[in-house]
N, C-alpha and C positions, 0 to 999 in steps of 0.2 A: 853832433851829426844825427840827423833825424831818420831812422830806418823805416822806409816805406816798403811794406810787403807787395810783393807780386804776385797777381792771381793766375790761376791755370785758365787758359783760354779754351774754349770748346770749338771743335771742328767737326763738321758733319760731312764724312767723306766715304760713307758706306757705298759700295758697288763701283769702286774704282776699277778700270781694266787692268788685269794683271797684277794687282796688288791688293791681296785678301784682306777682308775684314778683321781676320784673326791678326795678320801682321800689323793693321792700324791699332788694333786693340793694345797690342803689346808695345807698339811705338808710343801711343798716347800715355801709358803708364810711365815709360822711361821719360819722356818729357816732364811729366808731374814731378818726377824725381829732381829734375833740373831746376825747377821752380823751386821746389822745397829747399833744395841745398843752397840756392841762391839766398833763399830768406833766411836760412840758418846761418850761414857764413856771414852774411850782411850784419846779422845781429851780433855775432861774436866780434866782428871788428868794431862795431859801435861800442860794445862792452870794453873793449881794450882802450878805446878812445875816450872812455868816460869822464876822464880828469882834462881832456884838452890834449893829451900826448901819450906815447906809447912809452913805457919805462923801459929800461936797457935791458933787464932780463926777460922781458915778454917779446922782444925784437924777433927771435929766431921764429916763435910761434905766430906772430903777426904777418912775418913774411910769407910763411907758409899758408897762412889763411887767405892772404891777398892773391897768392899766385893760384890758388884752388878756385877762389872766387871768380877768377878770370875765365878759367875752364868751365865752370857751372854756368855762369850768366852768358857766355857765348852759346853754350850749348842750348839753355833755354830759348835765347833769341834766333839762334839759326833755326831751330826746330818750328818756331813760329813762322818764319819766312817760308820754310819748306811746306807746312801743312797749308799755309794762306794760298800759295801758288799752285795748289793742286784742287781739281775738282771733278767728279765722275763725266765722262764724255767731254774732255778739255776742249776739244776743236782744234782750229789752226790759228795761228798768228795772222792778223788782217794784213794784207799786203799794202793796205793804206796808211797803216798806223805808224807814227813817228820811230818806233822802236824797229819796226821792220826796215825802213828806210835807212835808219843808222846802221843796221846791220849790213845791209847792202853797200853803204858808204865804207864801212870799215874793212869788211871782209870780202865784199865783191857778190857774194850770194848768201841767202840764208842757208843752203846746204854746206857752204864751206864754214860758217860760223857753227853749225851744228855740228859738223865733224869735229872742229876744234873742242867744242864744250864736250861732246860724247868722248873724245879722247882724253882730255882732262879727268873725266868721271871714271874711264877705264884704267887709270894709273893704279898700281899696286899699292896698298895700304888702305887704311881707313881714314875717313875725313869728308871733305865737301867740295863739290863742284860748284863754282859760283861765279855768274856772269855779272859783272860790276859796271857801274857807270861812274867815270871820273867828274864829279861836279863841277870841276874847273873849266872843261871844254866839251862836256857830254860825251866823250869817248867812251866806248864800251871794250871790256877784255874778259876773256875767262881765266880763272885762276883755281888752283888747288889750296884748301886750307885744311893743314893737319889737325887731327883731333878737333878742337873747336877754335882755338885762339891762335894757333901758329900760321901765319901767312895771310891773315886778314890784311888788306891793303888800306893804310891810314887814310882817313878821309873819303874813300870811295864808298858808293851806295850799292847794296845788293839789289840787283834788279831780277834775276832767276837764281835760285837756290835749290840744289840737289843733294840729298844725304847720301853718302857712300860708306856709311858704317855699315857692316854686315847686318845689323839687326833690321835695317830698312828692306831687306829682301831675303834672308836667310830661309824663312818659313815658306817661301814660294819658289826660290830658286836657288841652285847650288852655287858655292862661292865661284866656280869656274863659268857661272852663266850671269855675271853682272850685265853684260851686254843686254840680256833679255829684259832685266830689270830697268836699264837705262830706256829701252824701248818702251817698256810699260810706262815709266814716268813721263816721257814724252806724248804718250797718248792722253794723259790726264792733266796736262799743264792748263792752268787758269790763265790764259793768254792776257784776259781783260785786266787781271791783277798785275801782270808783268809790264803790260802796256801803261798802266796807272803809275807804276813805281818809277818808269823811266820818265825823266824830264820834271820831275816834281822839284 
């Protein structure tokens, strides 16, 4: 297996409304850690597969490495989705966009879809609120992903990703003020990116 290292992507998000630059600085460093661990664990797995198989004695260690790799890899990728779907002064979703029309078709109105998405994000625990598209029929649905890897819907494509781990908002809001963070998130959504993700 040839290991290809992932690189840390750079995001220019200074000036977000309600999400401080200090929070972003901490968040970027956390993301860098996921990239680093993904590369390290991939290298260790590759080493164990050096002779084309995993020997019996190494199997418990190999199993833990693979489980941890799933956590780190999904943490890396979901953060990239999250940072990419943010920008200062995000604006509003165009009512003429295919994604807006799909929201109205599936949920009846944008407000109903948003209420569902916000409710998912308001659930107790750490994880992610994600609006997915089913590529088989273009239907959209909102889901909760625990940690980074538990609850991802097989084959579904992330359209809008919101980080609901406390590090995403704790420097700006109290744990009991998740709703304020969610409001801030929506004021910074890069809807052009979201529109582009839908229907690809």
